[in-house]
C-alpha positions in Angstrom: -63.9 29.7 -22.1 -63.5 30.5 -25.7 -64.0 32.9 -28.4 -64.2 29.9 -30.9 -67.4 29.7 -32.7 -69.1 26.3 -31.7 -69.0 23.6 -34.7 -72.4 21.8 -35.9 -72.5 18.0 -36.6 -71.6 18.2 -40.1 -68.5 20.4 -39.5 -67.4 18.4 -36.6 -67.5 15.1 -38.7 -65.7 16.8 -41.5 -62.9 17.9 -39.2 -62.8 14.2 -37.9 -62.4 12.7 -41.0 -59.6 15.3 -42.1 -57.9 14.4 -38.8 -58.1 10.7 -39.4 -56.4 11.2 -43.0 -53.9 13.4 -41.6 -52.7 11.0 -38.9 -52.8 8.2 -41.1 -50.6 9.8 -43.9 -48.4 11.8 -41.8 -48.2 10.2 -38.5 -49.0 6.5 -39.0 -46.4 3.5 -39.5 -47.0 -0.2 -39.6 -44.0 -2.1 -38.4 -43.4 -5.7 -39.2 -41.7 -6.1 -35.8 -43.4 -5.5 -32.9 -41.9 -2.5 -30.7 -42.3 -1.3 -27.2 -44.4 1.7 -26.4 -43.8 4.2 -23.4 -46.6 2.1 -21.6 -44.4 -0.9 -22.1 -46.9 -2.5 -24.2 -45.8 -4.2 -27.4 -47.3 -3.2 -30.8 -46.7 -3.3 -34.6 -48.7 0.1 -35.1 -46.7 3.3 -34.5 -48.7 6.7 -34.2 -46.4 9.9 -34.0 -48.9 12.8 -32.9 -46.2 15.4 -33.0 -45.1 14.4 -36.9 -48.7 14.2 -37.9 -49.6 17.5 -36.6 -46.2 19.4 -37.5 -48.1 21.6 -40.2 -49.5 24.5 -38.4 -53.3 24.2 -40.2 -53.3 20.6 -38.8 -52.5 21.4 -35.6 -54.9 24.2 -35.5 -57.7 21.9 -36.5 -57.0 19.2 -33.9 -56.8 22.1 -31.1 -60.4 23.3 -32.3 -61.6 19.8 -32.0 -60.5 19.4 -28.4 -61.7 22.8 -27.6 -65.2 21.6 -29.2 -65.2 18.4 -27.3 -64.7 20.2 -24.0 -67.4 22.9 -25.1 -70.1 20.0 -25.8 -69.1 18.7 -22.3 -69.5 21.9 -20.7 -66.3 21.8 -19.4 -64.9 25.2 -18.5 -61.2 25.9 -18.4 -59.0 28.8 -18.1 -55.7 27.0 -18.5 -54.5 24.1 -20.6 -51.3 21.9 -20.8 -50.0 18.5 -19.8 -46.7 16.4 -19.7 -44.1 17.9 -22.1 -43.7 16.9 -24.9 -46.9 15.3 -26.0 -49.1 18.1 -24.5 -46.9 21.2 -25.5 -48.4 21.8 -29.0 -52.0 21.5 -28.0 -51.4 24.0 -24.9 -49.9 26.6 -26.9 -52.5 25.9 -29.9 -55.6 26.2 -27.5 -54.3 29.2 -25.7 -54.1 31.0 -28.8 -57.7 30.0 -29.8 -59.3 30.5 -26.7 -57.3 33.0 -25.0 -56.8 30.6 -21.8 -53.2 30.5 -20.3 -50.9 27.5 -21.1 -48.7 25.4 -19.0 -46.4 22.4 -19.3 -45.4 19.8 -16.8 -41.8 18.7 -16.9 -40.9 15.3 -16.3 -38.7 16.1 -13.6 -37.7 19.8 -12.4 -34.9 21.4 -14.2 -32.4 21.7 -11.3 -32.0 25.6 -11.9 -33.9 28.7 -12.6 -37.3 28.2 -11.2 -36.7 24.6 -10.4 -40.5 24.0 -10.8 -42.3 20.9 -12.4 -44.9 23.1 -13.8 -44.0 25.7 -16.0 -45.7 28.4 -18.1 -48.9 30.0 -16.3 -49.4 29.2 -12.6 -52.2 26.7 -12.0 -53.1 27.3 -8.5 -56.6 27.9 -8.1 -57.0 27.4 -11.8 -59.4 25.0 -13.7 -57.3 23.0 -15.8 -57.7 20.9 -19.1 -55.1 18.4 -19.3 -53.7 17.4 -22.8 -51.9 14.5 -24.4 -51.1 13.6 -28.0 -51.2 9.8 -28.1 -52.1 7.7 -25.1 -52.3 3.8 -24.6 -52.7 3.1 -20.7 -53.0 6.6 -19.7 -49.8 6.7 -17.4 -48.2 10.0 -18.9 -51.4 11.9 -18.8 -52.5 10.9 -15.3 -48.8 11.8 -13.9 -49.6 15.2 -15.4 -53.0 15.5 -13.7 -51.2 14.3 -10.2 -48.5 17.1 -10.7 -51.0 20.1 -11.7 -53.4 18.8 -8.5 -50.4 18.9 -6.2 -49.8 22.8 -7.5 -53.6 23.5 -6.3 -55.3 23.4 -9.6 -58.7 21.4 -10.3 -58.4 19.2 -13.3 -61.8 19.7 -14.9 -61.2 17.5 -17.8 -58.7 15.9 -20.3 -58.4 15.7 -23.8 -56.1 13.6 -26.5 -55.4 13.3 -29.9 -55.5 9.5 -30.2 -56.4 6.8 -27.7 -54.9 3.6 -28.5 -57.0 1.5 -26.0 -59.9 1.3 -23.5 -57.8 2.0 -20.4 -57.5 5.8 -20.2 -61.1 6.6 -20.2 -61.8 4.0 -17.5 -59.2 5.6 -15.4 -60.3 9.1 -15.7 -63.9 7.9 -15.1 -62.7 6.3 -11.7 -61.2 9.7 -10.8 -64.5 11.4 -11.7 -62.7 13.5 -14.4 -64.1 14.3 -17.8 -62.3 12.6 -20.7 -62.6 13.1 -24.5 -60.4 11.7 -27.3 -60.4 13.4 -30.8 -59.7 9.7 -32.4 -59.4 6.2 -31.1 -57.8 2.9 -32.2 -61.0 2.2 -34.0 -60.9 5.4 -36.0 -57.6 4.4 -37.3 -58.3 0.8 -37.7 -55.5 -0.2 -35.7 -55.3 -3.1 -32.9 -56.1 -1.8 -29.4 -53.5 -1.8 -26.8 -53.5 -1.5 -23.0 -53.1 -3.0 -19.7 -53.5 -1.6 -16.4 -53.3 2.2 -15.9 
């Protein structure tokens, strides 16, 4: 799966602490007025995974952490990606780190060119690791799973940067798919959010 050297517990803990700091300093905002998340839930806590990891070194660290989570769970994959735009940076970063292929899932076919929902590597017959930046109910990442499976891939696992609640892990468990998150709402000290997936 990867040429990335395994991380020991001390290294992984350091990476995690660094990523908590990065997300809180660069991607977190507490808002006085509640706002609606893409899941439809309301929150005062805004977590912007794309802004948090805009620096290459921060993105590389998050990608290494995701790869280590999959390695520890013994999840072999040869393609990585997910729904655009939340997965794009991780798909590219993990492909560079591990040598796997990357793909992205459009929200809808482009309507011209290949007119495909899944772009980049063909996922047919592949073992896919599905990625996302921030999840609440898991609706977006599960949409990506459905699209990838429809293309003939086997989804072997899913990884996210931040899980804002308890719903996504349960949804993946119900489907028999391994799921790991780099950080959770507990790590960020924010109120959990979630309803039904």
